C-alpha positions in Angstrom: -0.2 -0.2 0.1 2.9 2.3 0.7 4.5 1.7 -2.6 0.9 2.4 -4.3 0.9 5.9 -2.4 4.7 6.7 -3.0 4.0 6.1 -7.0 0.8 8.0 -7.0 2.6 11.1 -5.3 5.5 10.7 -8.1 2.6 10.8 -10.5 1.0 13.9 -8.8 4.4 15.9 -8.8 4.9 15.1 -12.4 1.5 16.2 -13.5 1.7 19.4 -11.5 4.8 20.4 -13.1 3.4 19.8 -16.5 0.3 21.6 -15.4 1.8 24.7 -14.2 4.7 24.7 -17.0 2.0 24.1 -19.8 -0.6 26.6 -18.2 2.2 29.4 -17.4 3.9 29.3 -20.8 0.7 29.7 -23.1 -0.6 32.5 -20.5 2.4 34.6 -20.6 3.4 34.1 -24.3 -0.6 35.1 -25.1 0.0 38.1 -22.7 3.2 39.1 -24.6 1.6 39.2 -27.8 0.0 42.8 -27.0 3.3 44.2 -25.8 6.1 42.4 -27.6 8.6 42.4 -25.0 10.0 38.9 -25.5 9.9 39.2 -29.5 8.1 40.6 -32.1 5.4 38.0 -32.8 4.3 39.0 -35.9 7.8 38.1 -37.6 6.5 34.1 -37.0 3.4 34.5 -39.2 3.7 32.5 -42.3 3.8 34.8 -45.4 1.2 32.5 -46.6 -1.2 33.0 -43.5 -0.4 37.0 -44.2 -1.8 36.8 -47.8 -5.0 35.2 -47.1 -5.6 36.9 -43.7 -8.1 39.7 -43.9 -6.5 42.0 -41.1 -3.1 43.0 -39.9 -0.7 40.5 -38.8 -0.3 42.1 -35.4 -3.8 42.4 -35.1 -4.1 38.7 -35.6 -1.2 37.8 -33.5 -2.9 39.8 -30.7 -6.2 37.5 -31.3 -3.9 34.4 -30.8 -2.5 36.0 -27.7 -5.9 35.7 -26.4 -6.3 32.2 -27.3 -3.1 31.3 -25.7 -4.3 33.1 -22.6 -7.7 31.1 -22.2 -5.7 27.9 -23.1 -3.2 28.7 -20.4 -5.8 29.8 -18.0 -7.7 26.3 -18.7 -4.9 24.3 -17.9 -4.3 25.9 -14.8 -8.1 25.6 -13.6 -10.5 22.7 -13.8 -10.3 22.3 -17.5 -6.7 20.9 -17.8 -7.6 17.9 -19.6 -9.6 20.2 -22.3 -6.7 22.7 -22.3 -4.2 20.4 -22.7 -5.6 18.8 -25.7 -6.4 22.0 -27.5 -2.6 23.0 -26.9 -1.7 19.7 -28.4 -3.6 20.7 -31.5 -2.4 24.4 -31.2 1.0 23.6 -31.0 1.1 21.3 -33.9 -0.6 23.9 -36.1 2.1 26.9 -34.7 4.7 24.4 -36.1 3.2 23.7 -39.3 2.8 27.8 -39.7 6.7 27.8 -38.7 8.0 25.5 -41.5 6.0 27.3 -43.8 8.0 30.7 -43.4 10.8 28.7 -44.8 12.8 29.4 -41.6 12.3 28.8 -37.9 12.5 25.0 -38.2 13.8 24.9 -34.8 11.3 26.7 -33.1 8.9 24.1 -35.1 10.7 21.1 -33.5 10.7 22.8 -29.9 6.9 23.5 -30.4 6.2 19.8 -31.7 8.2 18.5 -28.6 6.2 20.8 -26.4 2.8 19.7 -28.0 4.0 16.1 -26.9 4.4 17.2 -23.4 0.7 18.4 -23.6 -0.2 15.0 -24.9 1.3 13.5 -21.8 -0.3 16.3 -19.7 -3.7 15.4 -21.3 -3.4 11.6 -21.0 -2.1 11.7 -17.5 -4.9 14.0 -16.5 -7.3 11.4 -17.7 -5.7 8.7 -16.1 -5.7 10.5 -12.6 -9.4 11.7 -13.1 -10.3 8.2 -13.6 -8.4 7.3 -10.3 -9.4 10.0 -8.6 -13.1 8.9 -9.4 -12.5 5.3 -8.4 -11.1 6.4 -5.2 -14.3 8.3 -4.3 -16.6 5.3 -5.4 -14.5 3.3 -2.6 -14.7 6.1 0.0 -17.5 5.6 2.7 -20.4 8.2 2.0 -19.8 11.7 3.0 -16.0 11.5 2.4 -15.7 12.6 -1.3 -12.9 14.0 -2.6 -11.6 17.4 -1.8 -11.4 20.1 -4.7 -7.9 20.5 -4.2 -7.2 16.7 -5.1 -8.5 17.5 -8.5 
């Protein structure tokens, strides 16, 4: 029993590290789309995308920033699983955009690796939720899981 509790603690610490990193990263990058402190984000927009967009690339990137902040906030709150799945797809799309620029291949690879981490968080959250639901079903009436354990 102690071995199982130790394993659960280890998995829980992995889950928290991924959750915080994959929640704060998109949120802060999204916020920076409005200030361009880290970089000029519009330079990463594919020329192909710029041709088809009916708006200025800076305005488009601010919209991207809003979406990134929503995804980051979802991961940090009760919608971790959903936010992680969205982040997975979002990061693959970003990598595809970067490849179509004809440069930034290193960033595309990095974003694909972060997408793998988001996928891992989504799957780990599913397993964790199932385990918590199972543990709640085995508890005596009135001893449900705390919201902190979700």
